N, C-alpha and C positions, 0 to 999 in steps of 0.2 A: 504608615498608611499613605498610599498614593492619593494625591489630590486629583480632582477632576481634570485639571490642566495637565498634570503629569501623565495621567492615563491617556488623555487625548494626544499629547505629544508623543507618547510611546507608540500608540497605534499608528499615528501618522508616519513615524520613523520606520516602522516595520512593514508598512503596507505594501510597498513595491517588492521587497524581498520575499514576503510571504506569498504574494501573488505569483511571483516567478517560481518559487519552490512548489507551489500547488499545481501550477501549469505543467511543470516537469513531471509531476506524479500522475496527474489525471489526463493529460494530453487533450484538454478541452477548456478553452478560455472561459466559457460561460459557467461550467461546473466549478472551475477553479475559483472564479469570483464568488460564487455562492458559498463554497466551502470556506474561503477566507473570511467572508462577511459573517458567516455563522460562528466561526472561531472567535472573531473580534467581539461579537455580541455576547457569547458565552463568557469571555474574559471580563467584559464590562459588567455583566449581570452577577457573576458568581465571585469574582475576585477583585472588585473595585476597591475593597478595603485592604488589599494586600500591600505590603511594602513595595515601593517603586523598584527596588533592586531585584525583587522576585518576579516581576512581570515578564521579562524575556523567557525565562524557563517555563513559567506557567503557560504563556501564550504558545510556545513551541509544542508543549505537550498537548494542549487543547487542539492545536492545528493538526498534529499527527493523528490524534484520536478522531477528529472530524473527517480526515481523509480516509482512515480505516473504515469508518461508518459508511462513507460514500461507496467504497469498494465492496463492502458487504451488501449494501442495497443493490448495487449494480450486478453482483453475482446472482442474487436471488431473482432480480428482474430478468437477467439473461437466461437463467435456467428455465423460467416459465415461458419466456418468448420462444426459446429454442424447442421446448417440449411441444408447444402448440403449433409452431410454424412447421414442424415436421409432419403434421397431419393434413397439410393442404397441398394440393397439386396445382399444376398450371391451369387446369380446368376443373373446378370443383364438382361439376355434374358427372364427370366420368372418372373421378378419382377413386382408386381402390387401395385401401390401407395395406392390405396384405402384399400387393405388388410393390408398394413403396418401401415396405420393411424387409422384403426379401433381398438378399445380396445378389447383385447383378452378375458378378463373376468372382469367385473366390480368389482367383489369381490377381485381381485388381485391388483387393483390399490391402491397405498399407499396414494395418496393424491388427493383430488378432485380439480377441477378448482377453486372453492371458497377458499379452503385452500391455494392453490398456490398463488392466488391473495392476500389474507390476509398476507401471509408470505412475499411476495414481497413488499407490502405496508409498513409493519413494518420495513423491511430492508431499504427501502427508507427513512422512518422517522428517523431511527437511523443515516443513512448517512447524512441527512440534519442537524440533531442536532450536529453531529460531526463537520460539516463545520462551525457551529455557535460558536464553542468553540474558546477561544483565542488561538493564534498560538502555544504558548509554552505548554499549556495544551493538545491540540490536538496532538502535536508532542510527548510528553511524553506518553500519553495514547496509541497512535498507536505503538510506539516502545515497550512499556511494554506488552500490551495485544494482539496486532495484530502480531507484529514481534517476540514475545516471548523473548525479551531481558531482562536480569536481571537488577536490579537497578543500579549496578556499570557500566554495559555496556551502559545503557541509559544515565547515568550521564556523562560518558566520551564522548559519541556521542554528547550530547547537550552542553557540556562545562560548566556544573554546578555541584553542590554538590548532593550527594545521597538524602539528605533531601529535596532539591528543587524538585527532581524528584518525590519523594513520595507525596509532597504537590501538585504538578501539577496533578498527577494521581488521588489523592483523590478528588480534586476540580472538575476534569473532570468527574469522576464517579458520584459524587453527582449532578452536573449540568445536566448530561445526564439522570439520574434517575428522577430528578424533571421535566425536559422537557418532557420526555416520559410518565411519570405518568399524567401530565397535559393533554396530548393528548389521555389518556385512554389506554396506552400500559403498561402492567405489564409483566415483564420478570422474 
């Protein structure tokens, strides 16, 4: 069991690295600070009695889950904001909803409904396959390719060697490619 001092020392030692990792993910300093502090509080509240050796992995998992929660909330907020903002015009008194929703020129549209649907289905397939990956492979893949962290940063965040990160990423890429190819998706 970690003592209060061990927990405080651990949190002080990972504070800067966790903040940097979170800033890379969310691209907003204020949100990153909130996420990092939430993760630290969750660790202190729920796992204060955990052995000191387990704190790095527990904290990393809590931090990753807190970031995912942030992105889920952002996605919901953005959906509602975009839905309601599309019903306003430059001058609300003379705004006509039917005119706003009518396509201006079919030649100017960049993507048809069919193309949008296909793109969304491929994105969903990729997301589903990502969820099927083993946790360490998914974590390494997301940190390296989604959060744009380099190998050394990913290794430090995951608490493993650079070689392990490369192995996890390679296996994740190959597994995703096989799964998507089997479903008829070529990227």
